[in-house]
N, C-alpha and C positions, 0 to 999 in steps of 0.2 A: 046469289042463287044462279043467275044466268052465267056468271064467270065459271062457277064450279061445273055446271052442266057442259059448257063448251070445252073446258079442260078435260073432263071425263071422256067426251067424244073424241078429242084429239089423241088422248092416251090410248083409247081403244083402237083407233085407226092406225096408230103407230105400231101397236102390238100385233095387230092383224097383218100389217105390211111386213113386219119382221118375220112372222111365222110363215107367210107366203114365200118370202125370199129364201128362208132356210129350207123349206120343202122343195122349192124349185132347184136349189143348188145341190141337194143331196144326191140325185142320180148322176150329176156331172162329177162330183167328187168320188163316187164309188166306181166310176169308169176309168180312173187313172191307171196307167199300165203298171205302176208299182204295187197296186193293191190286188191281191189275188181275189177272185170272186168267191163269194160265200158258197159253201157246199149246200145246195138246195135242189129242189126238183128241176128247176130250169137249167142249172149248171149240169146236173146229171143227164139231162135230155140232149145236151150238146154232143155232137159226134166226137169221138176220141180218135186221134190218129196215133200211129206208132212210130217210134224212132229207135235207133241204136247208138249208144255212146261210142265214139270213135277216137276219143282222146286216150292215147296209150297210158298216160299216167292217171287216168280217171277224170271225172268232171265234177267241179265244185258247183253246187246248186245254191242259188241266192234268193234273198227276199224280194228282189226287184231286178229289172233288166239291165244291170250294169255291174262292173266290178266294184263300184262304190258301195253297193248294197251288202248287207251282212251275209256271210256264208251260213247256210242252214243245214248243209249236209254234203255228201259226196257220193258219186256213183262210179263203180269200177268200169273199166273198159269192157265193152260188149253187152252191157246192161240194156235190156229193152225197156223203153219208157213210154208212158202214155202222155201224149201231147194234146192239150186242150185247144190252144190257139197260138198265134204268133203276133209279135209287135216289133217295131223298130226300137232299138235301144243303143247301147254303147257298141261301137264298131270294134269287132274282134277279128284281127287278121283279114280285114277287108269285108267282113260280113256283119251287117248291123242287126240281123234278126236274132230274136230271143224267143224261146218257146216257154209257155206256161205248162209245167209238168204236174201231173197228179198221181204220183206214185206213193200213195200213203200220206203224203203231205203236199200242199200246194207250194211250188217253188219255181224259179226261173233258171233255165239253162241256155247257154250260148249255142245258137244253131250251128255255129262254126264247128262244134264238136259233136253234133248229133246228125246222123244221116237218116233221112225219111225212109220208112218201110211203107210203101204204097203212096197214097196221095199226100200232097203237101198240105199242112194245116191251114185253116182259114184264119183271117185276121180277127183279133180280139175286139 
């Protein structure tokens, strides 16, 4: 009886610790730059910045801030984009900045090919 009670307490403590660890790790995992933020009230409340695509051949937009990430679309030259924020990612022609764009879908574009219209975006 004593052994079973002790084992039950240890099992409960281990399960509680695992749950606490998973809960504590979740915000850190969600904040990785490759993951686009969920569209919710707090994301919508963020200020949006504007930019214009300056790549003559258009801009490939990606699932994360590097050319290693999947291409999820393309924007033609001159397109005005909504910029949510910026991160450092893969260096493109001397520019490591990437912008999180929110033009109908959440995607990343190399800042090397986007000129800011107005203020520069804040960091993600």
